C-alpha positions as CSV (number, residue, x, y, z in Angstrom):
1,M,97.9,161.5,112.2
2,K,96.9,161.6,115.8
3,P,97.7,165.0,117.3
4,Q,100.3,165.0,120.4
5,P,99.1,168.0,122.3
6,H,101.7,166.6,125.4
7,W,104.8,167.0,122.8
8,P,107.4,167.5,123.4
9,R,108.3,165.3,126.3
10,R,111.4,164.1,128.4
11,G,112.5,160.9,129.2
12,L,113.2,157.1,127.2
13,Y,112.8,156.9,123.8
14,L,112.0,153.5,123.2
15,I,113.3,151.6,119.8
16,T,112.1,148.0,119.3
17,P,114.6,144.8,118.3
18,D,114.8,143.2,115.3
19,E,112.1,140.8,116.0
20,P,111.0,138.3,113.4
21,D,107.9,137.3,115.5
22,T,105.2,139.8,115.8
23,A,103.5,138.3,118.6
24,R,106.6,138.1,120.5
25,L,107.7,141.8,119.4
26,L,104.3,142.8,121.2
27,A,105.4,140.8,124.4
28,R,108.8,141.9,124.8
29,V,107.5,146.1,124.0
30,A,104.6,145.8,126.4
31,G,106.2,145.7,130.1
32,P,108.5,148.3,129.0
33,L,106.2,150.5,127.5
34,A,104.2,150.5,130.3
35,A,107.1,151.6,132.7
36,G,107.0,155.2,131.3
37,A,108.5,155.3,127.9
38,A,108.2,158.7,126.1
39,L,108.1,157.3,122.8
40,L,108.4,154.6,120.5
41,Q,109.8,154.1,117.4
42,Y,109.4,150.8,115.3
43,R,112.6,149.7,114.0
44,N,113.3,146.1,112.1
45,K,116.2,146.2,109.9
46,G,115.6,142.7,108.9
47,A,112.0,142.7,108.2
48,D,110.5,143.1,104.9
49,A,108.0,145.2,104.0
50,A,104.7,143.0,104.6
51,L,106.0,142.1,108.2
52,R,106.9,145.6,108.8
53,R,103.5,146.7,107.8
54,E,102.5,143.8,110.4
55,Q,104.3,144.9,112.8
56,A,103.8,148.3,113.1
57,G,100.0,147.8,112.8
58,A,100.1,145.6,115.7
59,L,102.3,148.0,117.8
60,L,99.9,151.0,117.2
61,P,97.1,149.8,119.1
62,I,98.9,149.1,122.4
63,C,100.8,152.4,122.2
64,R,97.5,154.2,121.9
65,A,96.4,152.2,124.6
66,A,99.6,153.4,126.7
67,G,99.0,157.2,125.3
68,V,102.9,156.6,123.7
69,P,103.2,158.1,120.2
70,L,104.4,155.6,117.5
71,L,107.0,156.7,115.0
72,I,108.2,154.5,112.2
73,N,111.9,154.4,111.5
74,D,112.9,155.3,107.6
75,D,109.5,155.1,106.6
76,W,107.3,158.1,106.5
77,R,105.0,156.5,104.2
78,L,104.2,153.6,106.1
79,A,103.4,156.0,109.1
80,A,101.2,157.7,106.9
81,D,99.2,154.7,105.6
82,L,99.0,153.4,109.3
83,G,97.9,156.9,110.8
84,A,101.2,156.4,112.9
85,E,102.3,159.9,115.3
86,G,105.3,160.1,112.8
87,A,108.5,158.9,112.0
88,H,112.3,159.1,111.9
89,L,114.3,159.5,109.1
90,G,118.3,158.9,108.9
91,E,120.4,160.4,105.9
92,D,119.2,157.9,103.3
93,D,115.5,158.1,104.2
94,G,114.3,161.2,102.0
95,E,114.4,164.6,102.7
96,I,112.6,166.2,105.8
97,A,110.7,168.8,104.2
98,H,109.4,166.5,101.8
99,A,107.9,164.6,104.8
100,R,106.6,167.3,106.6
101,A,105.0,168.6,103.5
102,A,103.1,164.7,103.2
103,L,102.6,164.3,107.0
104,G,101.5,167.8,107.8
105,A,102.1,169.7,110.6
106,E,100.8,167.7,113.8
107,A,103.0,164.6,112.9
108,L,106.3,164.1,114.9
109,L,109.2,164.0,112.7
110,G,112.9,163.3,113.7
111,A,116.0,163.6,112.1
112,S,119.2,161.7,112.4
113,C,122.2,164.0,112.8
114,Y,124.9,161.8,113.4
115,N,128.0,164.6,114.6
116,E,127.1,167.2,112.4
117,I,125.9,170.7,113.7
118,A,125.0,171.7,110.1
119,R,122.8,168.7,109.4
120,A,120.9,169.6,112.7
121,E,120.5,173.5,111.6
122,A,119.2,172.1,108.1
123,A,116.6,169.6,109.7
124,A,115.5,172.3,111.6
125,T,114.8,174.3,108.9
126,A,113.1,171.6,107.0
127,G,110.5,171.1,109.8
128,A,111.9,168.5,112.1
129,S,110.3,168.1,115.2
130,Y,113.4,167.0,117.4
131,L,117.2,166.5,116.5
132,A,118.7,163.3,117.6
133,F,122.6,163.1,117.6
134,G,124.9,160.1,118.2
135,A,126.6,157.4,118.7
136,F,128.1,159.2,121.7
137,F,129.4,155.7,123.2
138,P,129.9,152.7,121.5
139,S,127.0,150.6,120.3
140,G,126.1,147.1,119.7
141,T,123.7,147.8,117.3
142,K,125.6,150.0,115.0
143,P,129.2,149.4,115.7
144,L,130.3,151.5,113.1
145,A,128.1,154.7,113.7
146,R,130.0,157.9,113.5
147,R,130.9,159.4,117.3
148,A,129.3,162.2,118.4
149,D,130.4,164.8,121.2
150,P,128.1,165.5,124.3
151,G,128.8,169.2,123.2
152,L,126.5,169.1,120.5
153,L,123.5,168.5,122.7
154,R,124.6,172.3,124.1
155,A,125.5,173.7,120.6
156,S,121.9,172.3,119.2
157,A,120.1,174.1,122.0
158,H,119.5,177.4,120.1
159,F,117.0,175.4,117.7
160,G,114.7,175.2,120.2
161,L,114.1,171.7,119.4
162,P,114.3,168.6,121.7
163,R,117.3,166.7,121.4
164,V,117.9,163.1,121.4
165,A,120.8,161.3,122.3
166,I,121.5,157.6,120.7
167,G,124.2,155.0,120.8
168,G,125.5,152.7,124.0
169,I,123.7,154.8,126.3
170,T,123.3,153.1,129.8
171,P,121.6,154.1,132.9
172,D,124.6,155.1,134.4
173,N,126.0,157.0,131.6
174,G,122.7,158.4,130.4
175,A,122.5,161.3,133.3
176,L,125.4,162.6,131.8
177,L,123.7,163.1,128.6
178,V,120.6,164.9,130.2
179,A,123.1,167.1,132.2
180,A,124.5,168.4,128.4
181,G,121.2,168.7,127.2
182,A,119.1,165.4,125.8
183,D,115.6,165.3,126.2
184,L,115.2,161.9,125.2
185,L,117.1,158.6,125.6
186,A,116.9,156.6,122.4
187,V,117.8,152.8,123.5
188,I,117.4,149.3,122.2
189,G,120.0,146.9,123.4
190,G,120.3,148.6,126.8
191,V,116.5,147.9,127.5
192,F,115.7,144.9,125.1
193,G,119.1,143.0,125.9
194,A,118.9,143.7,129.5
195,P,117.9,140.6,131.9
196,D,114.7,142.3,133.2
197,P,113.5,144.9,130.2
198,T,110.9,146.6,132.4
199,A,113.6,147.3,134.9
200,A,115.6,148.8,132.7
201,A,113.3,150.9,131.1
202,R,112.6,152.3,134.6
203,A,116.5,152.7,135.4
204,Y,116.8,155.0,132.2
205,G,113.8,157.1,133.2
206,R,115.6,157.9,136.4
207,C,118.2,159.4,134.7
208,F,115.3,162.4,134.2
209,E,115.2,163.1,138.0
210,T,117.3,166.1,137.7
211,P,115.7,169.4,136.4
212,S,116.4,170.2,132.6
213,P,119.1,172.3,132.1
């Protein structure tokens, strides 16, 4: 794991689309990554283990060149094998404490907390680097996702960890979540489904032009 002395960051938390072609994935990511993403999460729910390893390994050098930490969705073991900066774990992806012990203190380790403050408290205690809440709005990626209230962002401030908002976020509604306390806006379709993904990434960045609450 490569230490990240500039963490925590605020801004766009870019999550990759389910792209089966590795060369096309790299081409799709390059522009938004250069537009000022704070983090990149590799996520491909349709890929097998070999393709996930190939794609994550290919993303790592371009993230390093851009100075953007790469996190691996669901799989801290793959993150460890590749030397990525960390992983993001959902409720079925293993224990945060186990991953923290395996990855070490320098790794970035995110936890999906959905709409549950108790889950956020448990993740913070177990060693999470940030707490992710959502979906805040209807999500095309996860249409059945549990809905979260922006009040969760305020209520979780006392844990002292960066808070990530996810789910149906647009440049228009993102500023509302930043005002409620979100440090990062996690986005897939809002960037990669846009006519100009690079311009979309910049638009999300503008949500953070007002001071943090």
